[in-house]
C-alpha positions as CSV (number, residue, x, y, z in Angstrom):
1,X,8.9,3.9,11.5
2,X,7.4,0.4,11.9
3,X,9.5,-1.9,9.6
4,X,6.7,-4.4,9.0
5,X,3.7,-2.0,8.6
6,X,4.2,-0.6,5.1
7,X,5.7,-2.4,2.1
8,X,6.7,0.7,0.1
9,X,10.1,1.5,-1.3
10,X,10.6,5.0,0.2
11,X,9.8,3.6,3.7
12,X,11.9,0.5,3.3
13,X,14.8,2.6,2.0
14,X,14.8,5.0,4.9
15,X,14.4,2.3,7.6
16,X,17.3,0.3,6.2
17,X,19.5,3.0,7.8
18,X,18.1,2.1,11.2
19,X,17.1,-1.6,11.1
20,X,19.0,-4.5,9.6
21,X,18.2,-8.0,8.2
22,X,19.9,-11.3,8.0
23,X,21.4,-10.3,4.7
24,X,21.7,-7.1,2.7
25,X,22.7,-5.9,-0.8
26,X,25.8,-4.1,-1.6
27,X,26.2,-1.1,-4.0
28,X,26.0,-3.4,-7.0
29,X,22.9,-5.2,-5.6
30,X,24.8,-8.4,-4.7
31,X,23.6,-10.2,-1.6
32,X,26.1,-10.1,1.3
33,X,26.1,-10.9,5.0
34,X,24.5,-8.5,7.5
35,X,23.5,-9.7,11.0
36,X,23.9,-13.2,9.6
37,X,27.4,-14.1,8.7
38,X,26.7,-17.1,6.5
39,X,23.9,-19.3,5.3
40,X,23.5,-22.6,3.5
41,X,20.7,-24.9,2.2
42,X,19.3,-27.4,4.6
43,X,20.5,-30.9,4.0
44,X,17.4,-33.1,4.1
45,X,14.6,-30.7,3.4
46,X,14.1,-27.6,1.4
47,X,15.1,-24.5,3.2
48,X,18.0,-22.4,4.6
49,X,20.1,-22.3,7.7
50,X,21.4,-18.8,8.8
51,X,24.3,-18.4,11.2
52,X,23.9,-15.2,13.2
53,X,26.6,-12.6,14.0
54,X,27.6,-12.5,17.7
55,X,28.3,-9.3,19.5
56,X,25.6,-7.3,17.7
57,X,23.7,-4.9,19.9
58,X,20.6,-2.8,19.5
59,X,20.6,1.0,19.9
60,X,19.5,0.7,23.5
61,X,22.4,-1.7,24.2
62,X,20.4,-5.0,24.4
63,X,21.9,-8.1,22.8
64,X,20.8,-9.5,19.4
65,X,20.0,-13.2,19.4
66,X,18.0,-15.8,17.5
67,X,15.0,-15.0,19.8
68,X,14.8,-11.6,18.0
69,X,14.8,-13.3,14.6
70,X,12.0,-15.6,15.7
71,X,9.9,-12.7,17.1
72,X,10.5,-10.6,14.0
73,X,9.6,-13.5,11.7
74,X,6.3,-14.1,13.5
75,X,5.6,-10.3,13.4
76,X,6.5,-9.8,9.8
77,X,4.6,-13.0,8.7
78,X,1.5,-12.0,10.8
79,X,-1.9,-11.1,9.3
80,X,-1.4,-7.5,10.3
81,X,1.9,-7.2,8.4
82,X,2.3,-5.6,4.9
83,X,5.4,-7.7,4.2
84,X,3.7,-11.1,5.0
85,X,4.0,-12.3,1.4
86,X,7.8,-12.4,1.7
87,X,7.3,-15.5,3.8
88,X,4.7,-17.3,1.8
89,X,7.1,-20.2,0.9
90,X,8.0,-20.8,4.6
91,X,6.3,-23.8,6.2
92,X,8.3,-23.8,9.5
93,X,10.8,-21.5,11.3
94,X,13.2,-23.0,13.8
95,X,15.6,-21.7,16.4
96,X,18.5,-24.1,16.5
97,X,20.5,-22.2,19.2
98,X,21.1,-18.6,20.2
99,X,22.9,-17.9,17.0
100,X,21.4,-20.3,14.4
101,X,18.0,-20.2,12.8
102,X,16.4,-22.2,10.0
103,X,13.6,-21.5,7.5
104,X,11.9,-24.6,6.1
105,X,10.3,-24.0,2.7
106,X,7.6,-25.7,0.7
107,X,10.1,-26.4,-2.1
108,X,13.7,-25.6,-3.0
109,X,14.1,-21.8,-3.5
110,X,17.5,-20.5,-4.4
111,X,16.2,-16.9,-4.4
112,X,15.0,-17.0,-0.8
113,X,18.0,-15.4,1.0
114,X,17.9,-12.4,-1.4
115,X,14.2,-12.2,-1.2
116,X,14.4,-11.3,2.5
117,X,17.1,-8.7,2.2
118,X,14.7,-6.1,3.5
119,X,13.4,-8.2,6.3
120,X,14.2,-6.0,9.3
121,X,14.8,-7.5,12.7
122,X,13.4,-5.9,15.9
123,X,14.4,-6.3,19.5
124,X,11.7,-8.7,20.9
125,X,12.0,-7.4,24.4
126,X,11.7,-3.7,23.4
127,X,8.7,-4.4,21.2
128,X,6.9,-6.4,23.8
129,X,7.6,-3.9,26.6
130,X,6.1,-1.1,24.4
131,X,3.0,-3.1,23.2
132,X,4.3,-3.3,19.7
133,X,4.1,-7.1,19.2
134,X,2.3,-6.7,15.9
135,X,2.6,-4.0,13.2
136,X,0.0,-1.3,13.0
137,X,-1.0,-0.3,9.5
138,X,-4.1,1.8,10.1
139,X,-3.3,3.2,13.5
140,X,-0.3,4.1,15.5
141,X,1.6,2.1,18.1
142,X,4.9,2.7,19.8
143,X,6.9,1.4,16.8
144,X,5.2,3.9,14.5
145,X,7.2,6.9,16.0
146,X,10.1,5.1,17.8
147,X,12.8,2.7,16.7
148,X,15.4,0.3,18.2
149,X,17.4,-1.3,15.5
150,X,21.0,-2.6,15.1
151,X,21.8,-0.5,12.0
152,X,24.4,2.2,11.5
153,X,22.1,5.1,12.4
154,X,19.6,5.6,15.2
155,X,16.5,7.8,15.5
156,X,17.2,11.0,17.4
157,X,13.8,12.7,16.8
158,X,10.8,12.5,14.6
159,X,8.2,15.1,13.6
160,X,6.0,13.5,10.9
161,X,5.7,15.6,7.8
162,X,8.3,18.1,9.1
163,X,11.6,16.4,9.7
164,X,13.3,13.2,11.0
165,X,16.8,13.3,12.5
166,X,19.2,10.4,12.6
167,X,22.6,10.2,14.3
168,X,25.3,7.5,14.0
169,X,25.1,4.5,16.3
170,X,28.6,4.3,17.8
171,X,28.0,0.7,18.8
172,X,27.4,-0.6,15.3
173,X,29.1,-3.9,14.6
174,X,30.6,-2.8,11.3
175,X,33.3,-0.3,10.4
176,X,31.6,3.0,9.3
177,X,32.2,4.1,5.7
178,X,30.7,7.6,6.3
179,X,31.7,10.7,8.2
180,X,28.1,12.0,9.0
181,X,27.5,13.4,12.4
182,X,23.8,14.0,11.8
183,X,21.3,13.4,9.0
184,X,18.1,15.4,8.7
185,X,15.3,14.1,6.4
186,X,13.0,16.9,5.3
187,X,9.9,16.1,3.2
188,X,9.3,18.9,0.6
189,X,6.1,18.4,-1.3
190,X,6.7,21.0,-4.0
191,X,9.5,20.2,-6.5
192,X,10.3,23.8,-7.2
193,X,10.7,24.5,-3.4
194,X,12.9,21.5,-3.0
195,X,15.2,22.6,-5.9
196,X,15.4,26.1,-4.5
197,X,16.3,24.6,-1.1
198,X,19.2,22.7,-2.7
199,X,20.5,25.6,-4.8
200,X,20.3,28.0,-1.8
201,X,22.4,25.6,0.3
202,X,19.6,24.8,2.7
203,X,19.8,21.1,2.0
204,X,22.6,18.9,0.7
205,X,20.9,16.3,-1.5
206,X,17.5,15.8,-3.1
207,X,15.8,12.8,-4.6
208,X,14.4,13.2,-7.2
209,X,14.7,16.5,-9.0
210,X,12.3,17.5,-11.9
211,X,13.6,16.4,-15.2
212,X,13.2,19.9,-16.6
213,X,15.7,21.2,-14.0
214,X,18.6,18.8,-14.7
215,X,20.4,21.2,-17.1
216,X,20.0,24.1,-14.6
217,X,21.6,22.1,-11.7
218,X,24.4,20.9,-14.0
219,X,25.1,24.5,-15.0
220,X,25.6,25.6,-11.4
221,X,29.0,25.5,-9.8
222,X,29.3,23.4,-6.6
223,X,26.3,21.1,-7.6
224,X,26.0,17.8,-9.5
225,X,23.3,15.6,-10.9
226,X,23.5,11.8,-10.5
227,X,21.6,9.8,-13.2
228,X,21.0,6.2,-13.6
229,X,18.3,3.7,-14.6
230,X,16.1,2.3,-11.8
231,X,14.8,-1.2,-11.7
232,X,11.2,0.2,-11.5
233,X,8.8,-0.5,-14.4
234,X,5.9,2.0,-14.7
235,X,2.7,0.5,-16.1
236,X,-1.0,0.8,-16.4
237,X,-3.3,-1.8,-14.7
238,X,-6.9,-2.6,-15.3
239,X,-9.9,-3.6,-13.3
240,X,-10.0,-7.2,-14.6
241,X,-12.4,-8.5,-12.1
242,X,-14.8,-5.6,-12.0
243,X,-18.2,-6.5,-13.3
244,X,-18.8,-3.0,-14.6
245,X,-16.8,0.2,-15.1
246,X,-16.9,2.4,-12.1
247,X,-16.5,5.8,-13.9
248,X,-18.2,5.6,-17.3
249,X,-21.0,7.8,-18.7
250,X,-21.9,5.5,-21.5
251,X,-21.1,1.9,-20.5
252,X,-22.9,1.1,-17.2
253,X,-23.7,-2.6,-17.6
254,X,-20.3,-4.2,-18.5
255,X,-16.5,-3.9,-18.1
256,X,-14.9,-3.6,-21.5
257,X,-11.5,-4.0,-20.0
258,X,-12.4,-7.6,-19.1
259,X,-11.9,-8.3,-22.9
260,X,-8.2,-8.7,-23.8
261,X,-8.9,-7.1,-27.2
262,X,-9.8,-3.8,-25.4
263,X,-6.7,-4.0,-23.3
264,X,-4.6,-4.5,-26.4
265,X,-6.4,-1.6,-28.0
266,X,-5.4,0.6,-25.1
267,X,-1.8,-0.6,-25.4
268,X,-1.7,0.2,-29.2
269,X,-3.0,3.7,-28.4
270,X,0.0,4.7,-26.4
271,X,3.0,6.3,-28.1
272,X,5.8,5.6,-25.6
273,X,8.4,7.2,-27.8
274,X,6.6,10.5,-27.7
275,X,6.0,10.3,-24.0
276,X,9.7,9.7,-23.6
277,X,10.6,12.7,-25.8
278,X,8.1,15.2,-24.6
279,X,7.3,14.2,-21.0
280,X,10.4,12.4,-19.9
281,X,13.0,14.4,-21.9
282,X,14.5,11.2,-23.2
283,X,15.4,9.9,-19.8
284,X,13.3,6.6,-19.8
285,X,13.6,3.3,-21.6
286,X,10.4,1.8,-23.2
287,X,9.8,-1.7,-21.8
288,X,7.6,-4.7,-22.7
289,X,7.6,-6.7,-19.5
290,X,7.3,-6.1,-15.7
291,X,11.1,-6.2,-15.3
292,X,13.7,-4.2,-17.2
293,X,16.1,-5.9,-19.6
294,X,19.0,-5.9,-17.2
295,X,17.3,-8.0,-14.5
296,X,17.2,-11.7,-14.1
297,X,14.4,-13.5,-15.9
298,X,13.8,-10.9,-18.6
299,X,12.5,-12.7,-21.6
300,X,14.5,-11.8,-24.8
301,X,12.0,-13.8,-26.8
302,X,9.3,-11.3,-25.9
303,X,11.2,-8.1,-26.0
304,X,8.9,-6.3,-28.4
305,X,6.3,-4.1,-26.8
306,X,2.9,-3.3,-28.6
307,X,3.5,-0.9,-31.5
308,X,1.9,2.5,-31.4
309,X,-0.9,1.8,-33.9
310,X,-4.1,3.9,-33.5
311,X,-5.7,2.3,-36.4
312,X,-5.2,-1.2,-35.0
313,X,-6.5,0.1,-31.7
314,X,-9.8,1.2,-33.3
315,X,-10.1,-2.1,-35.1
316,X,-9.8,-4.0,-31.8
317,X,-12.3,-1.8,-30.1
318,X,-14.8,-2.5,-33.0
319,X,-14.1,-6.2,-32.8
320,X,-14.9,-6.1,-29.1
321,X,-18.2,-4.3,-29.7
322,X,-17.1,-0.7,-29.0
323,X,-16.7,0.9,-32.4
324,X,-17.3,4.4,-30.9
325,X,-15.1,3.7,-27.8
326,X,-16.3,4.5,-24.3
327,X,-15.5,6.6,-21.3
328,X,-13.7,5.3,-18.2
329,X,-11.8,6.5,-15.1
330,X,-8.0,6.7,-15.0
331,X,-6.5,7.0,-11.6
332,X,-2.9,8.2,-11.2
333,X,-0.6,9.6,-8.5
334,X,0.8,13.1,-8.8
335,X,3.8,12.8,-6.4
336,X,5.0,9.2,-6.5
337,X,6.8,8.6,-9.8
338,X,8.8,10.9,-12.0
339,X,6.4,13.2,-14.0
340,X,3.6,10.8,-13.1
341,X,0.7,13.2,-13.6
342,X,2.2,14.5,-16.9
343,X,2.6,11.0,-18.1
344,X,-1.0,10.2,-17.4
345,X,-2.2,13.3,-19.1
346,X,-0.3,12.5,-22.2
347,X,-1.6,8.9,-22.2
348,X,-5.2,10.2,-21.7
349,X,-4.9,12.4,-24.8
350,X,-3.6,9.4,-26.8
351,X,-6.5,7.2,-25.5
352,X,-8.9,9.9,-26.7
353,X,-7.6,9.7,-30.3
354,X,-8.9,6.1,-30.6
355,X,-12.2,6.7,-28.7
356,X,-11.1,5.8,-25.2
357,X,-12.3,8.9,-23.2
358,X,-10.3,8.8,-19.9
359,X,-11.6,10.8,-17.0
360,X,-8.2,11.4,-15.3
361,X,-8.1,11.7,-11.5
362,X,-4.7,12.4,-9.8
363,X,-4.1,12.0,-6.1
364,X,-1.2,12.1,-3.6
365,X,0.4,8.8,-2.9
366,X,-0.6,9.0,0.7
367,X,-4.2,8.4,-0.4
368,X,-3.5,6.3,-3.5
369,X,-3.0,2.8,-2.2
370,X,-6.1,2.9,-0.1
371,X,-8.2,3.9,-3.1
372,X,-6.8,1.1,-5.2
373,X,-7.4,-1.4,-2.5
374,X,-11.0,-0.1,-2.5
375,X,-11.3,-0.7,-6.3
376,X,-11.8,3.0,-7.0
377,X,-10.5,2.8,-10.6
378,X,-11.1,1.5,-14.0
379,X,-7.5,1.8,-15.0
380,X,-4.6,2.9,-12.8
381,X,-0.9,3.8,-12.8
382,X,1.6,1.6,-10.9
383,X,5.4,1.5,-10.6
384,X,7.1,-1.7,-9.5
385,X,10.7,-2.4,-8.5
386,X,11.4,-6.1,-7.9
387,X,12.8,-6.7,-4.4
388,X,14.6,-9.9,-5.5
389,X,15.8,-8.3,-8.7
390,X,14.2,-11.2,-10.6
391,X,11.0,-11.6,-12.5
392,X,9.5,-13.9,-9.9
393,X,8.9,-10.8,-7.7
394,X,6.3,-9.0,-9.9
395,X,4.8,-12.4,-10.7
396,X,4.4,-13.1,-7.0
397,X,3.0,-9.7,-6.2
398,X,1.3,-8.4,-9.4
399,X,0.3,-11.5,-11.4
400,X,-0.6,-14.2,-8.9
401,X,-4.2,-14.7,-8.1
402,X,-4.8,-12.7,-4.9
403,X,-4.8,-15.0,-1.8
404,X,-5.5,-13.4,1.6
405,X,-4.0,-16.4,3.4
406,X,-0.6,-16.5,1.7
407,X,-0.6,-12.8,0.6
408,X,0.3,-13.8,-2.9
409,X,-1.0,-11.2,-5.3
410,X,-1.0,-8.6,-2.5
411,X,-0.5,-5.8,-4.9
412,X,-2.6,-7.3,-7.7
413,X,-5.2,-4.5,-7.4
414,X,-6.6,-5.4,-10.8
415,X,-7.6,-9.0,-9.8
416,X,-5.8,-10.5,-12.7
417,X,-5.9,-14.3,-12.5
418,X,-4.6,-17.1,-14.7
419,X,-4.3,-20.7,-13.4
420,X,-1.2,-21.5,-15.5
421,X,0.6,-18.3,-14.2
422,X,-0.1,-19.5,-10.7
423,X,1.3,-22.9,-11.6
424,X,4.4,-21.4,-13.1
425,X,5.4,-19.2,-10.2
426,X,6.6,-21.9,-7.8
427,X,8.3,-23.7,-10.7
428,X,10.2,-20.5,-11.6
429,X,11.1,-20.0,-7.9
430,X,12.5,-23.5,-7.5
431,X,14.1,-24.4,-10.9
432,X,17.9,-24.5,-10.7
433,X,18.7,-25.1,-14.3
434,X,19.0,-21.7,-16.0
435,X,17.8,-22.8,-19.4
436,X,14.8,-24.7,-18.0
437,X,14.0,-21.8,-15.8
438,X,14.1,-19.3,-18.7
439,X,11.8,-21.6,-20.7
440,X,9.2,-21.4,-17.9
441,X,9.6,-17.6,-17.7
442,X,9.2,-17.3,-21.5
443,X,6.0,-19.2,-21.3
444,X,4.7,-17.0,-18.5
445,X,5.6,-13.8,-20.3
446,X,3.9,-15.0,-23.5
447,X,0.7,-15.6,-21.5
448,X,0.6,-12.3,-19.7
449,X,1.5,-10.4,-22.9
450,X,-1.1,-12.1,-25.0
451,X,-3.7,-11.3,-22.3
452,X,-2.3,-7.8,-21.8
453,X,-2.5,-8.3,-18.0
454,X,-0.8,-4.8,-17.7
455,X,0.5,-2.3,-20.1
456,X,4.2,-1.9,-19.3
457,X,5.3,1.6,-20.3
458,X,8.9,2.4,-19.3
459,X,11.7,2.0,-16.9
460,X,11.9,4.9,-14.6
461,X,15.2,6.9,-14.4
462,X,17.1,7.8,-11.3
463,X,17.6,11.6,-11.1
464,X,19.3,12.8,-7.9
465,X,21.0,16.1,-7.2
466,X,23.6,17.1,-4.5
467,X,26.2,19.5,-3.6
468,X,29.5,18.9,-5.2
469,X,31.1,18.0,-1.9
470,X,28.7,15.1,-1.2
471,X,29.9,11.7,-2.2
472,X,27.2,9.0,-2.2
473,X,26.1,5.8,-3.8
474,X,23.1,5.6,-6.2
475,X,21.7,2.1,-6.2
476,X,19.5,0.7,-8.9
477,X,16.6,0.2,-6.5
478,X,16.5,3.9,-5.6
479,X,17.4,3.2,-2.0
480,X,19.6,5.9,-0.3
481,X,22.0,4.6,2.3
482,X,23.6,7.1,4.7
483,X,26.4,4.6,5.5
484,X,27.9,5.3,2.0
485,X,27.8,9.1,2.3
486,X,30.8,11.3,3.0
487,X,30.9,15.1,3.2
488,X,34.2,16.6,1.9
């Protein structure tokens, strides 16, 4: 329940029902006011001034002021925070008065207000009184199991792994758009069990449902399937900085994936069209970049992804000195992305056809990030949804040289590094002219594609199911907001 401890979409999505930020995104992903009513660029220096909403109260009745924003900024930007990188451009934070705050930035950044849409604000007094001044990622503190936000719903009870109950906050500053009296979140690990719970009426909504069960749900009376395309790109990453392979039987003194020819060979070995048809039932869109075509910054000049070409893959492996291929370890989740394990098994068989013998290991997501941060992979699966809905977001997190101080590259498990990419990021973040900015993006995408920093595979679909009498909003980031739910 700690809003600054884990930077993962399912956690952030859930906590957005309880906590709020200065700004938020509406159903169409546009930035709108939240506990800030307006904002504007600073006049004489790069940065933004936010005017706070008066009369906002926390769930325990205490008043929201600028002091809470200052406390939450310091907490979220602290070394212990998993969202620290959101504030990498900030050089100074200032409280002007009780209802005005300023963020001073290292350069102009028109994307900054939207980039902190998920920056959740805590009550400074509540956190201090309960010894939760800093987030706790590897152990529990009071904020792990308890909450005190300003949002439309408040935590009634929490039994981790079993259920979490929310009830409406009657003192919420906005007009409710829902008619919920109680919301119960129940984690169900087995997809078949979850589907059975929906069809039996035990639960009202499930996200996601297995692709193979879409037709079954659609054929049932009183149920419906909601489909869309998420902003999340699913990709394979490599251990660029590893000196040797970690899980190879035949190459023990080198890391073939350090050679871009080998990475390109791996890309040419994957038949995304077949994966889409057989594994994803035609529900995904192949992609060539780390953002889908409908997001800001997508490079039309580099829309083509590597062709499925096993012969070319074998040629590249031979050129790199591996004519017979080699074995390696492929690490994947089995419960994080849609059909993630099946996708990895299909890719492993395709790799084998060109001599890349993948030893596939699949693990639950609760253990996955820890293993990736410990470099326990040669190649791995990753899905990424850009928080700013712009290409700068995956560049900042996945392509920037990892920097512990600024938290740039904080999800760059592979250790990819290119000085020019690092130079281009702040230029892309600050450039105001659309054509000039796109030229910078095009240059960056050309670099990362030529080096095959990652292998982008597809854009993940949104597949939700619900009872017919449930009206809800399906956002492109796969966030589920109770404030838009009505039961008829």
